[in-house]
FITOR-787108 format. One record per residue: x, y negated, z negated of N, C-alpha, C, O in turn. Coordinates in pm, whole numbers, plus 50000, padded with zeros to 5 digits. Example, Ala and Ser with C-alpha at 12.3 -4.5 7.8 and 13.67 -1.06 7.14 Angstrom:
REM residues 2
513195056949220512305045049220513205033049220514245033249154;512855022549292513675010649286512904999749213513414988649196;
//
This chain:
REM residues 443
114757356662877113487363662888113107365063035113167355463111;112707377063074112267379663210110777382563207110327391363134;110027375263287108597377563293108167379763436108657373163528;107267389163455106707391663586105207389363577104517395963499;104707379963655103267377063650102507387863725102777390863841;101547393663655100717403963717099597397163793099737385563831;098507404063815097407398463894096957385163835097047382963714;096487376363921096117362863881095107363263767094127370563770;095397355063664094497354163551094817363863440094187363263335;095797372763458096167382163354097417377263282098167369063333;097617382663159098787378963082100027384263151100047395863191;101087375963167102297380563233102957391863154102967391863031;103507401263228104187412463165105597408163130106347403563216;105967409463003107267405062956108187416862932107747427662891;109477414562958110457424962929110647426862780111157437062736;110237417062702110337417562556108977421362498108037413462509;108837433262437107527437662385106927427962283105717425962280;107777421762199107247412562099106637400262166105617395062121;107277395662275106697384462350105357388262411104427380262414;105277400562460104037405262520102897405062418101787400862450;103177409462297102157409462191101767395062156100587391962139;102777386462147102537372362115101667365762220100707358762187;101987367862345101217361862455099797367462459098847360062484;099667380362434098337386462434097487380862321096277378862338;098107378162206097367372462094096857358462129095697355162102;097727350262189097307336862231096157337862330095177330562320;096287346862427095257348362530093917352362468092877347162507;093947361762374092697366362312092007355062236090797353262248;092777347562158092217336362082091727325362175090677319362152;092497322662280092127312562378090817316262447089937307862465;090697328862486089477333462553088267332062462087167329162509;088467334162333087347332762239086847318362234085647315962223;087777308762241087357294762242086577291662369085537285162365;087107296362483086427293862610085017299662609084077293162653;084877311762557083557318162552082627310962456081447309062486;083157306862340082317300562239081757287162286080637283562249;082517279762365082047266462406081097266562525080497256262558;080947278162588080187278662714078767272962705078367265462794;077987276062601076617270762600076507256062560075427250362565;077627249962519077577235862476077637226962599078647226462669;076557219862623076467210762736076037197162683074847194162673;077017188962650076737176362580075817167362661074787162762610;076177164762786075387155162865073987160262894073047152362898;073837173262914072497178862933071667177562807070457175462813;072307178962691071587178662564071117164762525070177163362447;071757154462578071447140862532070767132262638070317121162607;070667136962761070117128562868068627126062849067927134062786;068157114962903066737111662903066137116063036066727113963142;064957122263029064367127363152063657116263230063537104963184;063207119863349062587109963438061327103963379060947092763412;060647111563290059427106363230059677094163144058837085063140;060807093763076061147082062994061347069863084060857058963055;062067071963194062307060963289060997056063350060747044063356;060157065263393058907061363458058017053563363057387043763404;057957057763236057127050763137057677036763111056917027263090;058997035463111059607022363088059237012663199058897001163172;059287017063322058947008163434057437005963442056986995263484;056657015963403055207014263402054797003463302053766996863320;055597001763197055316991463097055916977963131055936968963047;056386976563253056926963863298058306960563242058696948963240;059026970763198060396969063145060416959963022061386952862999;059316960162944059216951262830059136958562696059176952262591;059026971862701058936979662578060106989362569060586994362670;060566991862447061657001262429061247015162481060097019162463;062157022462546061837036062590061357044562473061817042862360;060457053662499059847061862394060737073962365060427085162405;061827071462296062767081962258063037081062109063457070662059;062787092062038063087092761895063597106661862063867114561953;063737109761734064277122761697063377134061744063867144661783;062077131861741061147142261787061337145161935061157156461980;061707134862011061957136862155063057147362175062917156262259;064127146162099065237155662112064887169162053065307179562104;064117169061944063727181761881062927190461977062947202761968;062237184062070061447191662169062337196862282061847203762371;063607193762279064557198262381065677206062313066707200362277;065467219062296066437227262221067807227662289067927225762410;068827230062207070207230062256070547242362337071477242062418;069827253062318070147265462389071057274662309071507284962359;071347270762185072137279162095071817275061952071317264061927;072097284061858071897281161717073077273061666074207277961665;072827260861624073917251861587074727257061468075947256461469;074047262061367074767267061249075657278961286076797279861241;075117287961366075917299561409077097295261495078177300961485;076897285161579077977280561666079087274161583080267276461610;078737266061485079757260161399080537270961324081757270061310;079817281061275080467291961204081377299861297082437304661255;080977301261423081787308461521083127301461543084167308061546;083097288461557084357281061575085197281161448086427281661454;084537280861333085287281661208086007295161197087157295761154;085327305861237085927319261231087117320161326088147326161292;086997314261444088117314361540089287306561482090447310761491;088987295061421090047286861362090797294561254092027293961247;090057301661169090697309461064091537320761123092617323761073;091047327161228091807338061291093077332961358094077340061364;093027320761409094237314861469095337313761364096487317161390;094967308861246095957307461138096447321261094097647323261074;095527330661080095907343961034096847351061131097767358061089;096617349161260097357356861359098567349561416099507355961465;098547336061411099657328461467100417320261363101547316061389;099827318061247100467309861146099977295461150099427290961250;100197288561040099667274961025100317264961120099667255561165;101607266961151102357256861223102747260961365103567254361429;102177271761415102467275761552101947264961648100797260961636;102777260161743102367248961830101097251761909100197243261913;101007263361972099787266562047098607267861952097497263361981;098867274061838097807275761739097267262561690096067261261668;098137252661673097677239561626096787232761729095817226061693;097107234561857096247228961961094877235561956093847228861963;094867248761944093587256061943092797253261816091567252761819;093487251461702092777247961579092057234561596090897233161557;092757224861653092127211761673090927212861765089907206361742;091027220961869089897222861959088697228461884087577223861905;088927238261797087827244061720087167233561632085947232961623;087977225261568087417214761481086637204561563085587199861520;087137201161680086417191561765085077197261810084067190161810;085067209961848083807215861893082807216761778081607215561799;083307218861656082397218561542081777204661527080597203361497;082577194261547082057180661541081057177961653080057171161631;081337183261771080407181561883079047187661849078007181661876;079067199561790077807206061752077087197761648075867195961655;077827192561550077207183961449076597171561513075507167261474;077277165961612076747154161680075437157461751074477149761745;075407168861818074187172561890073037175861794071877173261825;073367181361677072337183561576071737170261530070577169761490;072537159561536072127146561484071487137761590071327125761567;071127143261704070497135061808069307127261752068487132761678;069227114661788068107106461743068267100761604067307095361548;069477101861544069717096361411070947087361414071687087061512;071147079861306072317071261298073607079261296074647074461342;073557091461243074747099761234075277103161373076487104861390;074407104161471074837107261608075867097061655076927100761706;075567084261638076487073761683077777074061603078847071461658;077697077061474078907077461391079847088461436081057086261445;079307100261465080157111361510080677108561650081827111761681;079847102561735080287098761869081497089461861082457091061936;081437079861769082547070461753083807077761706084907074361748;083647087561620084787095161571085427103361683086647105161686;084607108361775085107116761883085677108561999086737111862052;084987097962038085357090562159085947076762133086537070762222;085777071662011086307058661979085237047961968084057050561989;085687035961934084807024461918085327012862003086517012362036;084447003762038084876992162116085816983162036086506974762094;085826984761904086716976661821088076982861799088896977261726;088346994261861089647000961846090756992961913090536986362015;091956993561856093136987761917094076999061959093957010261910;095016995962049095997005962092097207005961999097837016261978;097526994261944098606992761847098206981561753097396972961788;098776981461633098446971161535098696957261592099776954461645;097696948661581097826935061629097466933061775097396921761822;097246943961848096906942961990095436939362008094646940661915;095046934762129093626932562158092836945562145093396956462160;091556944362119090676955962108090176960162245090426953462346;089466971362248088886975862373087876965762428087826963262548;087066960062339086096950262388086806937662436086316930962527;087966934262378088766923162432089196926362575089166917662662;089596938862597089956943162733088776941462827088926936262938;087596945862783086406944562867086106930062900085756926963014;086226921262802085956906962824086996900862918086646892963006;088276904362900089326899062986089136903663130089296895863224;088796916463147088556921563281087366914563344087416910763462;086306912663267085106906363320085396892063366084886887663470;086216884863290086566871063328087356870663458087076862663547;088346879563469089146880063592088296884263711088396878563819;087476894463689086666899563799085596889563843085196889463959;085156881163751084196870763789084816861163889084156856563982;086096858163869086786849463964086966856364098086806850164203;087286869364095087456876864219086146877864295086126877364418;085036879164220083726880464285083406868364372082596869464465;084016857164344083736845164423084446845264558084176836964644;085366854764575086106855764700085286863764801085046875664781;084866857364907083996863965004084686875765073084016884365128;086026876165069086746886965136086556900365065086826910865124;086096900064939086006912364862084566916464836084286923464738;083656912364920082266916464907082146931664925082856937465007;081256937964849081056952464857080316955964986079346949465023;080796966465053080156970865176078786977165146078586982765038;077866976265240076546982565219076676997765213077567003665275;075767003965139075737018565129074817023865240073597022865230;075427029365344074657034165458074987048565494074647053165603;075647055865402075967069865426075057078365337075127077565214;074207086465398073277094865325073947106865262075127109565286;073177114165179073727125365103074297136365194075377141465167;073577139865299074047150665386075367147065454076267155365462;075477134765502076717130365565077837129665462078987132965493;077507125465339078517124665233079047138465198080247140065175;078167148365195078587162165168079577166965273080607172865239;079277164465398080157168965507081527162165499082557168565518;081527149165472082797141665465083647146465348084837149065364;083017147565231083757151865112084257166165125085367169365081;083437174765184083847188765200085107189765285086027197265253;085147182065392086327182265479087567177165405088647182765421;087407166765326088547161065255089057170365145090267171765126;088147176665072088577185864967089207198465026090167203764969;088687203165138089307214765205090757211565241091637219965225;090987199665288092337195565326093237194065203094397197965206;092687188365096093497185764976093887198564903094977199464846;092987208464903093197220364821093517232964901093567243764843;093737231765032093887243865112095107252165072095077264365085;096167245665025097377253164989097227260864859098027269764831;096217257764779096027264764653095277277864670095287286264580;094617279664784093837291764805092477291364739091757301364739;092107279964683090797278664617089777272464713090107263864794;088557277064701087467271664782086577263164694085987268164598;086467250464725085617241264651084407237864737084497237264860;083287235764673082037233564745081447219964711081427215964595;080977213164811080217200864792078787203864836078567208564948;077827201064750076447204864781075467194264732075797185964647;074267194764786073207185464748072437191364630072187203364624;072047182464536071287186864420070217176564388070437164564402;069057181364345067987172464303067937170964151067137163364098;068807178364082068687179063936069667170463860069867172763740;070287160563923071237152163852070777137663855070077133363946;071197130163752070827116063742071837107163812071477097763882;073117110363794074177102663860074177105464010073567115064055;074857096864086074957098964230075687111964261075377118664360;076657115564177077447127664199077967132664065078107124963970;078267145664059078817151563938079657163563976079337170764071;080737165763902081647177063930081387188363833081117186163715;081477200763884081417212663801082767219463800083797213063819;082767232563779084027239963773084707240863909085927239563918;083917242864015084507244064148083597237764254083587242064369;082857227564214081937221164308081707206564269081937202464155;081237198964367080727185464343079287185264392078997189264505;078387180664306076977179464343076677164964381077117155564315;075917163464489075507150264537073987149164524073267157864570;073517138464461072067136864448071427134764584071947127164666;070327141264607069727141864740069357128064796069457125964916;068947118764709068507105664760069577094864743069277083064762;070797098664708071857088864686072407083764819072427090964919;072837071264819073467065164935074867060564897075117056564783;075787061064994077187058164966077777049265076077227048165186;078917043065042079747037065145081097043965143081307053165063;081997039865228083287046765238084077045665109084777055165071;083987034365041084707032964915084177042764810084957048564734;082867044564806082277054164711082817068164735083167075264641;082887072164861083357085664893084827087364859085257098064816;085607076764878087027077564842087187079364691088027087064646;086367072164614086397073664469086037087964429086707093864345;084987093464488084577107164456085667117264491085917126564416;086307115264605087387124164645088497124164541089007134764505;088877112464494089997111164401089577115064260090197123664197;088527108764211088127110064072087577124064041088097130963953;086547127964113085927140964088086737152464147086857163164087;087297149964268088007160664337089417162864285089707173064223;090287153264311091697154964275091887157164126092657165964085;091187149164043091447149763899090587160263829091117169863773;089257158563830088427167563752088447181863806088627191363728;088277183563936088347197063992089777202263991090017213963962;090727193464023092117197864027092607202963893093247213563887;092327195663786092767200163654091987212563608092537220963537;090737213663648089977225763614090597237963680090787248263616;090917236863809091517248163880092877251763822093197263463806;093677241663791094977244363730094807251063594095577259963558;093807246663518093547252663388093057266963400093447275563321;092187269463498091657282963516092727292763564092577304863548;093787287663622094857296463670095857299963560096777307863582;095687294163442096607297163332096417311663285095297315463249;097467319763285097327333763247097267336163097096817346763053;097737326563017097777328362872096917317862802095997321362727;097197305162825096467294262759095227290662840095157279962900;094267299562840093047297462919092217285862867091357280662939;092467281662742091717270262688091957257462767091177248062756;093027257062846093307245062925092297242863037092307232463102;091437252663060090397250963163089187243563110088307239663187;089117241562978087967235162916088427223462832089507223762773;087597213162826088047201162758087137196362647085977192962674;087627195862523086887189162415086987174162433087677169662524;086317166162349086317151562366087697145162376087877135762454;088677149962300089997143662306090607144962445091347136062488;090317155762514090847157262650090057148962750090577145462856;088807145662718087997137262807088637123462820088587117462927;089227118562712089897105562717091037106062818091187096962900;091847116762812092937118162908092407120063049092917114163144;091367128363062090807131463193090297118863264090667116163378;089467111263196088877099563260089917088663282089877081463382;090857087463187091927077663207092797081263325093167072563404;093117093963340093927098563453093167096463584093757092763685;091857098763581091057097063702091017082463746091137079563865;090857073163651090857058963686092227054863736092337047363833;093297059563671094647056363715094887061363857095497054463938;094417073463887094597078864022093837070564125094317068764237;092667065564088091927056764180092787044664217092817040564333;093467039064118094297027264141095527030864222095877023964318;096207041864184097427045864253097177049264399098027046864484;096007054864428095677058964564094977047864642094487050064752;094937035764584094287024264647092827027364681092307023264785;092177034664591090777037864612089837028864534088677027264571;090337022964424089477014864340089257001064402089926997364499;088326993464346087996980264399087326972164288086866978064190;087246958964300086796950564189085426954164133085246954264012;084446957164219083116960164167083156972664081082426973563981;083986982364117084146994464038084676991063898084166995863798;085706982763893086286978863766085316970363684085276971063561;084536962363753083546954263684082516963063614082096960163502;082126973863680081186983163619081786989363492081096990763391;083066993063498083716999163383083856989063269083676992563152;084186976563303084306966163201082966963563134082906961663012;081906963463212080576961063156080126972363064079356970162970;080606984463091080266995663002080856993362863080216996262762;082096988262858082686985162727081846974662656081526976162538;081496964062727080746953062666079366957662619078876953062516;078756966662694077436971762656077526980262530076676979162441;078536988862521078736996962401078986987962281078466990462172;079796977462300080076968162191078786961462144078586959762023;077916957662236076646951662198075826961262112075276957362009;075766973762154074976983662080075586986261942074856988261844;076916986161933077566988061803077266976461709077276978061586;076996964861766076716952961685075226950961660074816940561607;074396960761698072986960361665072046957261779070836956461758;072546955661901071676952862015070796965062044071196976462019;069606962662097068686973462133068806976562282069526969862356;068086986962323068086990562465067656978762551068276976062654;066596971662510066116960462590067176949562600067306943062704;067936947562495069016937662500070056941662603070496933362683;070466954162600071496958862692070966959362836071686956262930;069706963162850069066962862983069116948563037069446946463154;068776938662953068826924662996070236920263030070436912363123;071236925262955072636921962985073006926463126073626918963201;072626938563162072976943463296072206935863404072726933863514;070976931663375070256923563472070996910263493071086905263605;071516904563385072266892063395073556893763476074056884163535;074096905863477075306908563552075046910863700075976913363777;073786910163741073446911263882072976924863927072776927064047;072796934363833072296947563871070776947063884070116939463813;070236955163974068776955563987068186963363870068926968563785;066866964263865066206970463749066546985263736066776990063625;066596992563848066917006763842068347008863792068587017463707;069287001063845070677002263802070836998163656071587004463582;070136987763616070246982963478069696993363381070256995463273;068606999763418068057010363333069057021763320069317026563210;069607026263433070547037463430071777034063345072257042463269;072287021863358073467017763281073147017163131073947021563048;072007011563097071627010562956071337024362896071657026962780;070727033162976070427046562926071697054262895071707062562803;072777051662969074057058162940074517054662798075097063062728;074247042362757074707037562627073927044062513074507046962408;072627046262532071767050962422071387065662431070657070562344;071847072862532071517087162542072027094462418073137092062371;071207103462367071537110462244071127102862120070927108762014;071007089762131070577081162022069127077062048068397084062118;068727065861993067417060162023067627045762069068727040462054;066597039362123066767025762177067127015162074067477003962110;067047018661944067337008461843068437012761746068717005761649;069067024161772070177028661689071497026861765071517021161874;072577031761707073897029761767074097037361896073237045361934;075217034861966075427040262101076137053762103076737058062004;076067060062217076937071162255078147064562320078017058262425;079327065862259080467057362297081367063462404082457058262428;080937073962469081807080462568082227071062681083307072762737;081417061262714081757052362825082997043762797083477036762886;083507044162676084737037062646085967044262698087017038062717;085857057462722087067065462747087717062262881088897065062897;086987056662976087567053763107088707043763095089827046263140;088427032363033089457022163017090437025662906091637023162919;089937031262798090817035562689091827045762739093017044562713;091327055762813092207066062866093187060662968094337064962973;092737051163050093627045163150094847039063082095977041563123;094617030962980095717024362911096657034662849097877033362858;096097044862786096917054962719097737063062818098917065562794;097127067262928097857075163029098917066463097100037070963121;098547054163128099517044963190100737043263100101877043863147;100507040962972101617039262878102487051862872103707050962865;101847063462875102597076062871103517077262993104687080762979;102977074363110103787075463233104907065163232106037068063271;104597053163188105607042663182106767046663091107927044563126;106457052362976107497056662883108257068662936109467069962913;107567077663007108247089263066109297084763166110397090363172;108967074563246109937069263342111077062463269112247064663302;110757054163168111797047063095112777056663028113977053963022;112267067962978113107077562907113747087963000114467096862954;113477086863132114047096463225113447110363214114127120263239;112167111163176111487123963161110407125463268109247128063235;110777123863394109797124463503109097137963509107947138763553;109777148563467109167161963474107947163163384107127172163403;107817154263288106657154663197105377149563265104267153163225;105537141163368104367134563426103417144363496102207143563471;103887153463582102947162563647102197171663550101157177263585;102707173263428102047182063331100677176663290099877183963230;100387164163321099047158863298097997166563375096807166063341;098427173763480097497181363563097477196263530096857204063603;098127200463420098137214763383096737220163354096487232163368;095867211463315094507215163276093887203463204094247191863229;092967206363114092317195863035093197192962913092987198562806;094177184362932095207182262831094897170162744094057161862779;095577169462630095497158162538096897152262529097877159562519;096997139062532098317132662536099207136862419100407138762438;098647138262301099477141662187100067155662197100947159262119;099597163562293100117177162311101177178062420101697188962445;101517166962485102377167862603103767173262571104327180862651;104327169562459105647174762421105577189962403106447197362448;104527194462335104347208962315104147216062447104707226762469;103327210162537103077216362667104357217762748104557227762816;105227207662740106497208462812107327220262761107957227362839;107317222262631108037233662573107407246862616108107256562643;106097247162621105387259462659105617262862806105647274662842;105777252762889106117255363029107497261663038107707271163113;108437256362963109797261962962109807276462913110607284562959;108907279562819108847293162764108027302662851108007314662825;107367297362953106557305763040105167308662986104467317163041;104767301762880103437303862822102387295662897101237299662906;102797284162949101927275763032102537274663171103747272563185;101697276163274102147274563412102117259963453101197252563418;103147255863526103127242563585101947241563681101537251663738;101387229763701100197228463786100447232563930101437228463992;099537240563983099637244864123099207233664217099777231864324;098177226164175097697215064257098147201964196097987199664076;098697193364279099017179664240098627170364354098867173564470;098017159064323097747149264428099057143564480100077144764413;099057137464597100317132764659101137123764568102357124764566;100487115064493101217105464410101957112264295102897106564240;101547124264257102207131564150103087142764204104007147264134;102837147164325103687157364385105047151564421106057158564414;105077138964461106317131764490106307119164404105567109764430;107157119164301107107108564201107967096364235108067087264153;108577096164352109487085264385108807071564379109307062364315;107677070264446106997057364449106477053464311106567041964271;105937063364239105417060564105106547056064012106367046763934;107687062764020108827059063936109317044963969109647037263880;109357041664099109787028264140108837017664086109277007364035;107547020164097106547010664047106717008663896106686997263848;106897019463822107017018563677108297011463635108337004963531;109347012563715110587005263683110346990263683110786983263593;109646985363784109286971263788108306967963675108406957463611;107366976963654106336974463552106956972863414106516964363336;107966980863384108636979863254109206965863232109166960663121;109726959963338110266946363325109156935963320109196926763239;108166937463407107096927563414106336926463283105846915763248;106246937663210105546937463082106216928162980105586923962882;107496925063002108216916662908108076901762938108476893262859;107486898763053107306884663089106066879063020105096886262995;106116866262989104966859562931104066854763044104436845763120;102876860563055101956856663162101516842163146101336834963244;101366837863021100976823862997102056814363048101746803963106;103326817763027104436809363073104526809663226104756799463290;104326821563283104336822763429103226814363490103436807563590;102036814863429100906807063480101206792263477100856784863569;101866787863369102206773663359103236769663465103156758963524;104206778463487105256775563585104706775263727105196767863812;103696783463751103136784463886101976774663909101306775364011;101746765663813100596756863820100586748363948099516745464002;101766744563996101846736064115101636743864244101496738064352;101616757064232101426765464351099956767764379099536768364494;099166768964272097736771864290096906759264282095676759864294;
//
């Protein structure tokens, strides 16, 4: 098959007319998914406004935040939920009609349609017990295991917390003060992203925003920095890697896809891969640090508490016990209960960072063991799901999916990563308990 790529973003012209029709059909269905999901903004729909925070502190941090179903009902989604669910159902049916039940690309797009229908149902259920149930179905539970008989996610959180508590006692690893203001952070990040992405021909923007709760947030081609946020050098390195290299990088690679445009957008299943890949990249690039991991471990533990019946005040108190100030503790607890209420189950998305890390790490480790290094960079093709990686590799060979244009250094040259994984494959077979006993006379 001979294909000539036309202008960027268009379906490649194929020498085979039947292939051209096939590719055009995929592109049309893919574009419909991208268009249909545009008004769905999960985090905007479930966040608590500043008034809730102010009332909580005005009450001396002793009363549950005033959030119930009526609170969410007063904040419309911006689209008709029933019509949106029907829209995705219609796209799903057209995928089967036009591509067949078992077409590989069609199966990926069908799953996306079903996930988006679940997302809409979850948002309809804001402020009810059903919200937490659907959240758990989409993002997982703290009681999930990776394999039968393995430790659970909350076991991982507890193990990390125990290890990090010991590290916290080491004065050499104290966190640096945050003395870099928003304007200086914008300038630093802009320079770093310009350098990282200059070969792609894409222009990314770092800008100040007053409308975000987090210190920073990534969009399609920008990173927003909260106007009153303060940073240190480690924070900026994390933002460069996590938001820049991974979230923006995969978005740009997805947007450059001429046929499978759905790779530019991510349903919940791809969020697990995205956040796991981002945390892994922080580690590979030596950008992460103990306090960062401690924050992620505490998120697992907080979600587990909420799943077991803890209230907002309980989780707020947990974060205070972990050494966070009142403002930080409120923000951390609000992440757990956003979309829900202070006394119902949690929004479980905060589990995906560590869950995704383990899953992506295992995928890369197995790719090295099986001699399939070419599969690893495909994690950056767009907003991918691990279970689709075999299909994506086939689609790249067929010219339906483009290999990623942007790759961070650790993925552009896999030599060091492959070497590390070779040792890792062996180290995983050692008994850490036996090693600890043997090394007892050393420590």
